[in-house]
Jmol script that loads the backbone (N, CA, C; Angstrom):
load data "model"
ATOM      1  N   MET A   1       0.845  -1.171   0.000  1.00  0.00           N
ATOM      2  CA  MET A   1       0.000   0.000   0.000  1.00  0.00           C
ATOM      3  C   MET A   1       0.893   1.237   0.000  1.00  0.00           C
ATOM      4  N   ALA A   2       0.571   2.132  -0.861  1.00  0.00           N
ATOM      5  CA  ALA A   2       1.362   3.351  -0.948  1.00  0.00           C
ATOM      6  C   ALA A   2       1.101   4.242   0.262  1.00  0.00           C
ATOM      7  N   THR A   3       2.144   4.873   0.751  1.00  0.00           N
ATOM      8  CA  THR A   3       1.976   5.736   1.924  1.00  0.00           C
ATOM      9  C   THR A   3       1.146   6.964   1.615  1.00  0.00           C
ATOM     10  N   SER A   4       1.146   7.413   0.379  1.00  0.00           N
ATOM     11  CA  SER A   4       0.362   8.602   0.046  1.00  0.00           C
ATOM     12  C   SER A   4      -1.132   8.341   0.182  1.00  0.00           C
ATOM     13  N   SER A   5      -1.559   7.074   0.135  1.00  0.00           N
ATOM     14  CA  SER A   5      -2.988   6.778   0.214  1.00  0.00           C
ATOM     15  C   SER A   5      -3.563   7.082   1.596  1.00  0.00           C
ATOM     16  N   ILE A   6      -2.741   7.125   2.630  1.00  0.00           N
ATOM     17  CA  ILE A   6      -3.285   7.415   3.957  1.00  0.00           C
ATOM     18  C   ILE A   6      -3.567   8.896   4.138  1.00  0.00           C
ATOM     19  N   PHE A   7      -3.098   9.725   3.215  1.00  0.00           N
ATOM     20  CA  PHE A   7      -3.325  11.157   3.297  1.00  0.00           C
ATOM     21  C   PHE A   7      -4.462  11.618   2.388  1.00  0.00           C
ATOM     22  N   ALA A   8      -5.194  10.679   1.794  1.00  0.00           N
ATOM     23  CA  ALA A   8      -6.266  11.036   0.864  1.00  0.00           C
ATOM     24  C   ALA A   8      -7.423  11.694   1.619  1.00  0.00           C
ATOM     25  N   ASN A   9      -7.986  12.721   1.011  1.00  0.00           N
ATOM     26  CA  ASN A   9      -9.157  13.389   1.560  1.00  0.00           C
ATOM     27  C   ASN A   9     -10.381  12.951   0.773  1.00  0.00           C
ATOM     28  N   PHE A  10     -11.479  12.730   1.462  1.00  0.00           N
ATOM     29  CA  PHE A  10     -12.714  12.393   0.784  1.00  0.00           C
ATOM     30  C   PHE A  10     -13.874  12.939   1.596  1.00  0.00           C
ATOM     31  N   ASN A  11     -14.959  13.192   0.910  1.00  0.00           N
ATOM     32  CA  ASN A  11     -16.163  13.722   1.549  1.00  0.00           C
ATOM     33  C   ASN A  11     -17.292  12.713   1.396  1.00  0.00           C
ATOM     34  N   ILE A  12     -17.942  12.407   2.489  1.00  0.00           N
ATOM     35  CA  ILE A  12     -19.113  11.538   2.463  1.00  0.00           C
ATOM     36  C   ILE A  12     -20.323  12.448   2.613  1.00  0.00           C
ATOM     37  N   THR A  13     -21.173  12.423   1.602  1.00  0.00           N
ATOM     38  CA  THR A  13     -22.285  13.366   1.596  1.00  0.00           C
ATOM     39  C   THR A  13     -23.643  12.721   1.858  1.00  0.00           C
ATOM     40  N   ASP A  14     -23.743  11.404   1.699  1.00  0.00           N
ATOM     41  CA  ASP A  14     -25.055  10.787   1.937  1.00  0.00           C
ATOM     42  C   ASP A  14     -24.995   9.775   3.078  1.00  0.00           C
ATOM     43  N   LYS A  15     -26.149   9.536   3.667  1.00  0.00           N
ATOM     44  CA  LYS A  15     -26.253   8.681   4.853  1.00  0.00           C
ATOM     45  C   LYS A  15     -25.878   7.228   4.545  1.00  0.00           C
ATOM     46  N   LYS A  16     -26.257   6.726   3.375  1.00  0.00           N
ATOM     47  CA  LYS A  16     -25.995   5.326   3.024  1.00  0.00           C
ATOM     48  C   LYS A  16     -24.487   5.070   2.925  1.00  0.00           C
ATOM     49  N   THR A  17     -23.758   5.981   2.305  1.00  0.00           N
ATOM     50  CA  THR A  17     -22.311   5.841   2.174  1.00  0.00           C
ATOM     51  C   THR A  17     -21.630   5.960   3.536  1.00  0.00           C
ATOM     52  N   ALA A  18     -22.125   6.866   4.382  1.00  0.00           N
ATOM     53  CA  ALA A  18     -21.556   7.023   5.720  1.00  0.00           C
ATOM     54  C   ALA A  18     -21.751   5.762   6.541  1.00  0.00           C
ATOM     55  N   GLU A  19     -22.943   5.161   6.464  1.00  0.00           N
ATOM     56  CA  GLU A  19     -23.199   3.927   7.204  1.00  0.00           C
ATOM     57  C   GLU A  19     -22.329   2.786   6.689  1.00  0.00           C
ATOM     58  N   ALA A  20     -22.141   2.705   5.378  1.00  0.00           N
ATOM     59  CA  ALA A  20     -21.285   1.663   4.806  1.00  0.00           C
ATOM     60  C   ALA A  20     -19.837   1.853   5.245  1.00  0.00           C
ATOM     61  N   PHE A  21     -19.389   3.096   5.295  1.00  0.00           N
ATOM     62  CA  PHE A  21     -18.020   3.393   5.725  1.00  0.00           C
ATOM     63  C   PHE A  21     -17.809   3.012   7.186  1.00  0.00           C
ATOM     64  N   VAL A  22     -18.755   3.376   8.045  1.00  0.00           N
ATOM     65  CA  VAL A  22     -18.650   3.040   9.465  1.00  0.00           C
ATOM     66  C   VAL A  22     -18.708   1.528   9.659  1.00  0.00           C
ATOM     67  N   ALA A  23     -19.553   0.840   8.898  1.00  0.00           N
ATOM     68  CA  ALA A  23     -19.638  -0.618   8.991  1.00  0.00           C
ATOM     69  C   ALA A  23     -18.317  -1.267   8.572  1.00  0.00           C
ATOM     70  N   ALA A  24     -17.698  -0.724   7.536  1.00  0.00           N
ATOM     71  CA  ALA A  24     -16.407  -1.260   7.082  1.00  0.00           C
ATOM     72  C   ALA A  24     -15.330  -1.042   8.132  1.00  0.00           C
ATOM     73  N   LEU A  25     -15.315   0.138   8.763  1.00  0.00           N
ATOM     74  CA  LEU A  25     -14.351   0.400   9.835  1.00  0.00           C
ATOM     75  C   LEU A  25     -14.569  -0.545  11.011  1.00  0.00           C
ATOM     76  N   ASP A  26     -15.823  -0.752  11.370  1.00  0.00           N
ATOM     77  CA  ASP A  26     -16.144  -1.639  12.482  1.00  0.00           C
ATOM     78  C   ASP A  26     -15.737  -3.081  12.166  1.00  0.00           C
ATOM     79  N   ALA A  27     -16.014  -3.533  10.942  1.00  0.00           N
ATOM     80  CA  ALA A  27     -15.643  -4.895  10.545  1.00  0.00           C
ATOM     81  C   ALA A  27     -14.134  -5.080  10.555  1.00  0.00           C
ATOM     82  N   SER A  28     -13.401  -4.069  10.110  1.00  0.00           N
ATOM     83  CA  SER A  28     -11.944  -4.197  10.074  1.00  0.00           C
ATOM     84  C   SER A  28     -11.353  -4.220  11.481  1.00  0.00           C
ATOM     85  N   ALA A  29     -12.021  -3.595  12.433  1.00  0.00           N
ATOM     86  CA  ALA A  29     -11.534  -3.597  13.812  1.00  0.00           C
ATOM     87  C   ALA A  29     -11.718  -4.963  14.463  1.00  0.00           C
ATOM     88  N   HIS A  30     -12.650  -5.756  13.966  1.00  0.00           N
ATOM     89  CA  HIS A  30     -12.928  -7.059  14.568  1.00  0.00           C
ATOM     90  C   HIS A  30     -12.242  -8.208  13.841  1.00  0.00           C
ATOM     91  N   ASP A  31     -11.568  -7.915  12.748  1.00  0.00           N
ATOM     92  CA  ASP A  31     -10.851  -8.962  12.018  1.00  0.00           C
ATOM     93  C   ASP A  31      -9.718  -9.496  12.884  1.00  0.00           C
ATOM     94  N   PRO A  32      -9.414 -10.796  12.773  1.00  0.00           N
ATOM     95  CA  PRO A  32      -8.275 -11.313  13.536  1.00  0.00           C
ATOM     96  C   PRO A  32      -6.974 -10.702  13.042  1.00  0.00           C
ATOM     97  N   LYS A  33      -6.023 -10.634  13.939  1.00  0.00           N
ATOM     98  CA  LYS A  33      -4.725 -10.060  13.584  1.00  0.00           C
ATOM     99  C   LYS A  33      -4.048 -10.940  12.538  1.00  0.00           C
ATOM    100  N   ARG A  34      -3.270 -10.311  11.691  1.00  0.00           N
ATOM    101  CA  ARG A  34      -2.542 -11.028  10.644  1.00  0.00           C
ATOM    102  C   ARG A  34      -1.485 -11.912  11.276  1.00  0.00           C
ATOM    103  N   LYS A  35      -1.407 -13.132  10.804  1.00  0.00           N
ATOM    104  CA  LYS A  35      -0.400 -14.068  11.299  1.00  0.00           C
ATOM    105  C   LYS A  35       0.648 -14.269  10.215  1.00  0.00           C
ATOM    106  N   PRO A  36       1.921 -14.171  10.551  1.00  0.00           N
ATOM    107  CA  PRO A  36       2.966 -14.368   9.534  1.00  0.00           C
ATOM    108  C   PRO A  36       2.970 -15.808   9.034  1.00  0.00           C
ATOM    109  N   VAL A  37       3.263 -15.981   7.754  1.00  0.00           N
ATOM    110  CA  VAL A  37       3.277 -17.322   7.170  1.00  0.00           C
ATOM    111  C   VAL A  37       4.617 -18.014   7.385  1.00  0.00           C
ATOM    112  N   ALA A  38       5.638 -17.255   7.717  1.00  0.00           N
ATOM    113  CA  ALA A  38       6.959 -17.828   7.967  1.00  0.00           C
ATOM    114  C   ALA A  38       7.500 -17.251   9.270  1.00  0.00           C
ATOM    115  N   PRO A  39       8.255 -18.031  10.004  1.00  0.00           N
ATOM    116  CA  PRO A  39       8.818 -17.501  11.245  1.00  0.00           C
ATOM    117  C   PRO A  39       9.824 -16.388  10.957  1.00  0.00           C
ATOM    118  N   VAL A  40       9.889 -15.441  11.853  1.00  0.00           N
ATOM    119  CA  VAL A  40      10.790 -14.305  11.689  1.00  0.00           C
ATOM    120  C   VAL A  40      11.907 -14.421  12.719  1.00  0.00           C
ATOM    121  N   ASP A  41      13.146 -14.343  12.234  1.00  0.00           N
ATOM    122  CA  ASP A  41      14.285 -14.392  13.145  1.00  0.00           C
ATOM    123  C   ASP A  41      14.383 -13.068  13.898  1.00  0.00           C
ATOM    124  N   PRO A  42      14.658 -13.129  15.187  1.00  0.00           N
ATOM    125  CA  PRO A  42      14.816 -11.874  15.928  1.00  0.00           C
ATOM    126  C   PRO A  42      16.056 -11.126  15.445  1.00  0.00           C
ATOM    127  N   PRO A  43      16.060  -9.815  15.541  1.00  0.00           N
ATOM    128  CA  PRO A  43      17.230  -9.055  15.078  1.00  0.00           C
ATOM    129  C   PRO A  43      18.457  -9.355  15.929  1.00  0.00           C
ATOM    130  N   LEU A  44      19.625  -9.252  15.291  1.00  0.00           N
ATOM    131  CA  LEU A  44      20.877  -9.467  16.014  1.00  0.00           C
ATOM    132  C   LEU A  44      21.184  -8.232  16.852  1.00  0.00           C
ATOM    133  N   THR A  45      21.433  -8.446  18.133  1.00  0.00           N
ATOM    134  CA  THR A  45      21.789  -7.334  19.006  1.00  0.00           C
ATOM    135  C   THR A  45      23.146  -7.544  19.664  1.00  0.00           C
ATOM    136  N   ASP A  46      23.624  -8.780  19.655  1.00  0.00           N
ATOM    137  CA  ASP A  46      24.916  -9.097  20.250  1.00  0.00           C
ATOM    138  C   ASP A  46      26.034  -8.694  19.277  1.00  0.00           C
ATOM    139  N   HIS A  47      26.997  -7.920  19.747  1.00  0.00           N
ATOM    140  CA  HIS A  47      28.067  -7.415  18.888  1.00  0.00           C
ATOM    141  C   HIS A  47      28.869  -8.550  18.252  1.00  0.00           C
ATOM    142  N   ALA A  48      29.155  -9.583  19.011  1.00  0.00           N
ATOM    143  CA  ALA A  48      29.926 -10.709  18.475  1.00  0.00           C
ATOM    144  C   ALA A  48      29.136 -11.433  17.385  1.00  0.00           C
ATOM    145  N   ALA A  49      27.846 -11.581  17.582  1.00  0.00           N
ATOM    146  CA  ALA A  49      27.008 -12.249  16.587  1.00  0.00           C
ATOM    147  C   ALA A  49      26.927 -11.424  15.299  1.00  0.00           C
ATOM    148  N   ILE A  50      26.876 -10.122  15.429  1.00  0.00           N
ATOM    149  CA  ILE A  50      26.844  -9.245  14.251  1.00  0.00           C
ATOM    150  C   ILE A  50      28.158  -9.355  13.484  1.00  0.00           C
ATOM    151  N   ARG A  51      29.280  -9.329  14.211  1.00  0.00           N
ATOM    152  CA  ARG A  51      30.589  -9.455  13.547  1.00  0.00           C
ATOM    153  C   ARG A  51      30.704 -10.799  12.833  1.00  0.00           C
ATOM    154  N   ALA A  52      30.238 -11.870  13.484  1.00  0.00           N
ATOM    155  CA  ALA A  52      30.303 -13.201  12.866  1.00  0.00           C
ATOM    156  C   ALA A  52      29.431 -13.262  11.615  1.00  0.00           C
ATOM    157  N   PHE A  53      28.267 -12.657  11.678  1.00  0.00           N
ATOM    158  CA  PHE A  53      27.365 -12.635  10.526  1.00  0.00           C
ATOM    159  C   PHE A  53      27.994 -11.875   9.357  1.00  0.00           C
ATOM    160  N   LEU A  54      28.557 -10.709   9.637  1.00  0.00           N
ATOM    161  CA  LEU A  54      29.168  -9.922   8.578  1.00  0.00           C
ATOM    162  C   LEU A  54      30.417 -10.598   8.025  1.00  0.00           C
ATOM    163  N   ALA A  55      31.177 -11.266   8.875  1.00  0.00           N
ATOM    164  CA  ALA A  55      32.359 -11.990   8.397  1.00  0.00           C
ATOM    165  C   ALA A  55      31.947 -13.136   7.486  1.00  0.00           C
ATOM    166  N   LYS A  56      30.899 -13.829   7.850  1.00  0.00           N
ATOM    167  CA  LYS A  56      30.397 -14.939   7.032  1.00  0.00           C
ATOM    168  C   LYS A  56      29.909 -14.403   5.690  1.00  0.00           C
ATOM    169  N   ARG A  57      29.221 -13.265   5.715  1.00  0.00           N
ATOM    170  CA  ARG A  57      28.700 -12.659   4.491  1.00  0.00           C
ATOM    171  C   ARG A  57      29.847 -12.246   3.561  1.00  0.00           C
ATOM    172  N   LYS A  58      30.927 -11.738   4.149  1.00  0.00           N
ATOM    173  CA  LYS A  58      32.078 -11.293   3.371  1.00  0.00           C
ATOM    174  C   LYS A  58      32.784 -12.498   2.730  1.00  0.00           C
ATOM    175  N   GLN A  59      32.820 -13.629   3.423  1.00  0.00           N
ATOM    176  CA  GLN A  59      33.472 -14.835   2.904  1.00  0.00           C
ATOM    177  C   GLN A  59      32.675 -15.445   1.742  1.00  0.00           C
ATOM    178  N   ASP A  60      31.347 -15.263   1.756  1.00  0.00           N
ATOM    179  CA  ASP A  60      30.496 -15.859   0.704  1.00  0.00           C
ATOM    180  C   ASP A  60      30.663 -15.168  -0.641  1.00  0.00           C
ATOM    181  N   LYS A  61      31.193 -13.960  -0.662  1.00  0.00           N
ATOM    182  CA  LYS A  61      31.317 -13.219  -1.931  1.00  0.00           C
ATOM    183  C   LYS A  61      32.462 -13.696  -2.756  1.00  0.00           C
TER     184      LYS A  61
END
end "model"
wireframe off; spacefill off
backbone 0.3
color backbone group
């Protein structure tokens, strides 16, 4: 999704469209949270682990 789309302005002028918009917002609030399809490795924070990772990356080239 483009970031510029969150800054879009729109006007709702009729009751039917306003009710549909509110219903869509309400439905999206009740949707289950997105679950990742693949496990995510935690970021490296240990200095030694970062050095080892970068050294391994340099050797692969």
